C-alpha positions in Angstrom: 0.0 0.0 0.0 1.3 3.4 -0.9 0.6 6.5 1.1 -0.6 9.0 -1.4 -0.7 12.6 -0.2 -4.0 14.3 -1.0 -3.4 17.9 -1.6 -6.1 20.3 -0.6 -6.8 23.4 -2.7 -5.8 26.6 -1.1 -8.3 28.7 0.8 -9.0 31.2 -1.9 -9.7 28.5 -4.5 -12.2 26.8 -2.2 -14.0 30.0 -1.1 -13.7 32.5 -4.1 -17.4 32.3 -4.9 -18.5 34.1 -1.8 -15.2 36.0 -0.9 -14.8 38.0 -4.1 -18.4 39.3 -4.3 -18.4 40.1 -0.6 -15.2 42.0 -0.9 -16.5 44.0 -3.9 -19.7 44.8 -2.1 -17.7 46.1 0.9 -15.5 48.3 -1.3 -18.6 49.6 -3.2 -20.3 50.5 0.1 -17.2 52.3 1.4 -16.9 54.3 -1.8 -20.6 55.2 -1.8 -20.5 56.5 1.8 -17.2 58.3 1.2 -18.4 60.0 -2.0 -21.5 61.6 -0.4 -22.2 65.1 -1.6 -21.8 66.8 1.8 -18.5 67.3 3.6 -19.6 65.3 6.5 -21.6 62.9 4.4 -21.6 59.9 6.7 -22.6 61.8 9.9 -25.2 63.7 8.0 -26.8 60.5 6.7 -26.7 59.0 10.2 -28.3 62.1 11.6 -31.0 62.0 9.0 -31.9 58.4 9.8 -32.3 59.4 13.5 -34.4 62.5 12.6 -37.4 60.5 11.2 -39.8 63.0 12.8 -38.4 65.8 10.6 -39.5 63.9 7.5 -42.8 62.6 8.9 -44.1 66.1 9.9 -43.0 67.6 6.5 -44.8 64.8 4.6 -47.9 65.4 6.8 -47.9 69.1 6.0 -47.5 68.3 2.3 -50.3 65.8 2.4 -52.6 68.6 3.8 -52.0 70.7 0.7 -54.7 70.3 -2.0 -52.2 71.0 -4.8 -50.0 68.2 -3.6 -52.9 65.8 -3.5 -54.1 66.9 -7.0 -50.7 66.6 -8.6 -48.8 63.8 -6.8 -51.5 62.1 -4.7 -51.0 61.1 -1.1 -47.3 60.9 -0.3 -46.2 57.6 1.2 -43.7 57.5 4.2 -40.0 57.6 3.1 -38.1 54.4 2.8 -34.6 54.1 4.2 -33.1 54.1 0.7 -34.7 57.5 -0.2 -32.7 59.1 2.7 -29.5 57.5 1.5 -30.0 58.6 -2.0 -31.0 62.1 -1.0 -29.0 65.2 -0.6 -28.7 66.1 3.1 -26.6 69.0 4.5 -26.6 69.8 8.2 -24.9 73.0 9.4 -24.8 75.2 12.5 -23.8 72.3 14.7 -26.5 70.1 13.3 -29.2 72.6 14.2 -30.0 73.7 10.6 -30.8 71.3 7.7 -31.3 71.6 4.0 -32.3 68.4 2.3 -33.9 67.0 -0.8 -35.2 63.4 -0.9 -37.3 61.4 -3.4 -40.9 60.8 -2.6 -43.6 58.6 -4.0 -47.2 59.7 -4.2 -50.2 57.7 -5.2 -50.2 59.4 -8.6 -46.5 60.1 -9.4 -43.0 60.5 -8.0 -41.2 63.7 -7.0 -38.7 65.3 -4.7 -39.4 66.8 -1.3 -37.2 69.9 -0.4 -37.0 70.9 3.3 -35.2 73.7 5.0 -35.5 73.7 8.8 -34.0 75.0 12.0 -33.9 73.1 15.3 -35.5 75.0 18.2 -34.8 72.9 21.3 -35.9 69.4 20.3 -38.5 70.5 17.7 -37.8 71.4 14.0 -39.1 74.7 12.8 -39.7 74.5 9.0 -38.5 77.4 6.9 -39.3 75.8 3.6 -41.2 72.8 2.4 -41.7 72.2 -1.3 -42.6 69.3 -3.6 -41.0 69.2 -7.1 -42.2 67.0 -10.0 -41.0 66.3 -13.5 -43.1 65.9 -16.6 -44.5 68.5 -16.2 -41.9 70.3 -14.3 -43.7 71.8 -11.3 -42.9 73.1 -7.8 -45.6 73.1 -5.2 -44.6 75.4 -2.3 -46.1 74.2 0.9 -44.3 76.7 3.2 -41.7 79.3 2.4 -40.6 81.6 5.2 -37.2 82.2 3.5 -38.6 84.7 1.1 -40.4 86.8 3.7 
């Protein structure tokens, strides 16, 4: 009887099917977070996720506007991906925010623009507007910036 040595394949050859896609996904995620449009992109996105009330109240105000209901329909609550895809810029030690996120209404899609200032624990809205394409339209819900 001969003792034949059985050579095992190296680790990468055995596990490449899950290792390479996982590595590429991690690199893509890091690049996506690092290339955010704001200077403090990662912290702004994290802050936006924790400020869900900011979005909910603005959507409620927009849903009370008859022009919004007529053009877009009732706006659905934001999904987590909408916040990640949006443009969010906090300033003044995270007490002022300007943001634009995609929204989905029962009739069509659009963008929600918000400018707000934090007073204590509550957000005071300076501007809330809904924009649509085809036809290009802006529905101003609130605009204290032009006063």
